[in-house]
C-alpha positions in Angstrom: 61.2 13.4 76.5 63.9 14.7 78.9 63.5 18.3 77.6 59.8 18.5 78.5 58.6 20.9 81.2 56.7 19.7 84.3 53.4 20.9 82.9 53.9 19.1 79.7 54.8 15.9 81.6 51.6 16.3 83.7 49.5 16.8 80.6 51.1 13.7 79.0 50.3 11.6 82.1 46.7 12.9 82.1 46.3 11.9 78.4 47.9 8.5 79.1 45.4 7.9 82.0 42.5 8.9 79.7 43.7 6.5 77.0 44.0 3.7 79.6 40.5 4.3 80.8 39.1 4.4 77.3 41.0 1.2 76.4 39.4 -0.6 79.5 36.0 0.6 78.4 36.6 -0.6 74.9 37.7 -4.0 76.1 34.7 -4.3 78.3 32.4 -3.5 75.4 34.0 -5.6 72.7 36.0 -8.2 74.5 39.7 -8.9 74.1 42.0 -6.4 72.4 44.5 -9.1 71.2 43.4 -8.7 67.6 40.9 -11.5 67.8 37.3 -10.6 66.9 34.9 -10.3 69.7 32.6 -13.3 70.0 29.3 -12.7 68.3 26.0 -13.1 70.0 23.7 -15.6 68.3 20.4 -14.2 67.2 17.4 -16.0 68.4 14.3 -16.5 66.4 10.9 -17.3 67.8 9.1 -20.5 67.1 6.5 -18.6 65.1 9.1 -17.0 63.0 10.7 -20.4 62.2 7.3 -21.8 61.4 6.6 -19.0 58.9 9.9 -19.5 57.2 9.3 -23.3 57.0 5.8 -22.8 55.6 7.1 -20.4 52.9 9.9 -22.9 52.0 7.3 -25.7 51.7 5.1 -23.6 49.5 8.0 -22.7 47.2 9.0 -26.4 46.8 5.3 -27.4 46.2 5.1 -24.7 43.5 8.3 -25.9 41.8 7.4 -29.6 42.0 3.9 -28.8 40.8 5.1 -27.3 37.6 7.5 -30.1 36.8 5.0 -32.9 37.4 2.9 -31.6 34.5 5.7 -32.5 32.0 6.8 -36.0 32.7 10.5 -36.7 32.1 11.4 -38.8 29.2 12.7 -42.3 30.2 15.8 -43.4 28.4 16.1 -47.0 27.5 18.9 -48.7 29.4 21.7 -50.0 27.4 21.8 -53.8 27.3 24.9 -55.8 26.8 24.8 -58.8 24.4 25.7 -62.2 25.7 28.7 -62.3 23.5 30.0 -59.0 24.9 29.5 -60.2 28.4 31.4 -63.4 27.6 34.3 -61.5 26.2 34.6 -59.3 29.3 34.4 -62.3 31.6 37.0 -64.2 29.6 39.4 -61.2 29.7 38.9 -60.9 33.5 39.6 -64.6 34.0 42.8 -64.2 31.9 43.9 -61.3 34.0 43.3 -63.2 37.3 45.1 -66.3 35.9 48.1 -64.1 35.0 48.2 -62.4 38.4 47.9 -65.7 40.3 50.7 -67.1 38.1 53.0 -64.2 39.2 52.1 -64.8 42.8 50.3 -61.5 43.3 47.1 -61.1 45.3 45.9 -58.1 43.4 46.1 -56.7 40.0 
């Protein structure tokens, strides 16, 4: 830089000034220049627009539900445990608790 002429230095200073002014304008338009994205403005929707979207969604769900109601889902029988099976499980649980209490523990 030391071997530049006066006219070259003047031109470099002018370019630097132009860059600075453009940078300020850029910052003003988009926000900060620290690498963070500029905050986005939220779009606003009119109440009528929201009402149209809601009505369309309700219509879609009604259409879906209407088709499925024609064919009823098959109910599965619930599994039932025999009294003997329940008694075995209860006896095993009582044995575990008895063992845990004998060892002086509060939990399994």
